[in-house]
BAVEX-450730 format. One line per field, with one value per residue (C-alpha): residue number from 1; residue in one letter; x, y, z. Coordinates in steps of 0.1 Angstrom, whole numbers, plus 5000, padded with zeros to 4 digits. Layout:
pos: c(NUM:...) $
code: c(a:...) $
x: c(X:...) $
y: c(Y:...) $
z: c(Z:...) $
//
This chain:
pos: c(1:2:3:4:5:6:7:8:9:10:11:12:13:14:15:16:17:18:19:20:21:22:23:24:25:26:27:28:29:30:31:32:33:34:35:36:37:38:39:40:41:42:43:44:45:46:47:48:49:50:51:52:53:54:55:56:57:58:59:60:61:62:63:64:65:66:67:68:69:70:71:72:73:74:75:76:77:78:79:80:81:82:83:84:85:86:87:88:89:90:91:92:93:94:95:96:97:98:99:100:101:102:103:104:105:106:107:108:109:110:111:112:113:114:115:116:117:118) $
code: c(x:x:x:x:x:x:x:x:x:x:x:x:x:x:x:x:x:x:x:x:x:x:x:x:x:x:x:x:x:x:x:x:x:x:x:x:x:x:x:x:x:x:x:x:x:x:x:x:x:x:x:x:x:x:x:x:x:x:x:x:x:x:x:x:x:x:x:x:x:x:x:x:x:x:x:x:x:x:x:x:x:x:x:x:x:x:x:x:x:x:x:x:x:x:x:x:x:x:x:x:x:x:x:x:x:x:x:x:x:x:x:x:x:x:x:x:x:x) $
x: c(4987:5015:5020:5056:5058:5094:5087:5051:5047:5077:5063:5029:5044:5066:5037:5014:5040:5044:5008:4984:4971:4945:4961:4975:4940:4938:4974:4980:4980:5010:5030:5064:5057:5019:5009:4993:5021:5048:5029:5027:5064:5072:5049:5064:5100:5095:5068:5060:5096:5095:5069:5067:5052:5021:5003:4992:5013:5028:4993:4980:4985:5007:4977:4958:4987:4992:4955:4957:4988:4971:4940:4960:4980:4948:4938:4947:4939:4908:4907:4902:4930:4954:4945:4949:4982:4995:4983:5000:5032:5033:5027:5055:5080:5074:5071:5106:5103:5112:5089:5052:5042:5065:5046:5017:4989:4973:4937:4910:4893:4857:4844:4860:4847:4881:4868:4858:4820:4802) $
y: c(5050:5059:5024:5013:4976:4976:5006:5004:4966:4964:4994:4977:4944:4962:4982:4952:4932:4960:4972:4949:4945:4972:4997:5015:5028:5047:5057:5066:5104:5101:5074:5084:5066:5065:5100:5119:5146:5119:5102:5135:5142:5106:5111:5144:5132:5099:5104:5141:5150:5129:5146:5115:5094:5116:5113:5147:5166:5187:5201:5204:5234:5231:5238:5209:5186:5198:5192:5157:5148:5160:5140:5108:5112:5112:5078:5047:5010:4996:4969:4941:4954:4956:4920:4906:4924:4910:4875:4876:4890:4864:4836:4849:4853:4818:4800:4786:4772:4735:4725:4728:4740:4770:4782:4806:4792:4819:4806:4825:4849:4837:4866:4890:4873:4859:4827:4827:4829:4810) $
z: c(4927:4952:4968:4964:4975:4986:5009:5019:5022:5045:5066:5068:5080:5106:5118:5120:5139:5164:5169:5152:5116:5114:5138:5108:5100:5132:5134:5098:5102:5126:5108:5093:5060:5056:5068:5039:5041:5039:5010:4992:4997:4985:4955:4945:4948:4930:4905:4899:4894:4862:4840:4817:4845:4847:4814:4801:4827:4800:4791:4827:4850:4881:4903:4889:4893:4929:4936:4921:4941:4973:4966:4958:4991:5011:4997:5016:5010:5028:5054:5028:5007:5037:5048:5013:5009:5042:5033:4999:5014:5042:5017:4995:5023:5037:5004:5005:5040:5040:5068:5058:5093:5088:5057:5055:5035:5014:5011:4992:5016:5012:5033:5009:4978:4972:4956:4920:4917:4890) $
//
């Protein structure tokens, strides 16, 4: 719910480049963007401040909204989602490269069930 591509995709790429693709899983609690407290703050400032974004917020108590926001900020994409996100992003960023060897080829991830099954 809270993932904002122009913030979180970039942070994921930067973190993966510095420390490895899946290191964000173990270092999330201390990350300046992905820590649950930071996600909650982001969520409150960008989404919760606009009551129209949260359907039914006008008829829901503040305590229930706070509880829902806390639960959402604890959630984080799984390993498969992170890998797919990075793959999609790398493909998108390199799609305009003129030399084919400079492009990232986003193939279906067979081990993730990424190929259509009949």
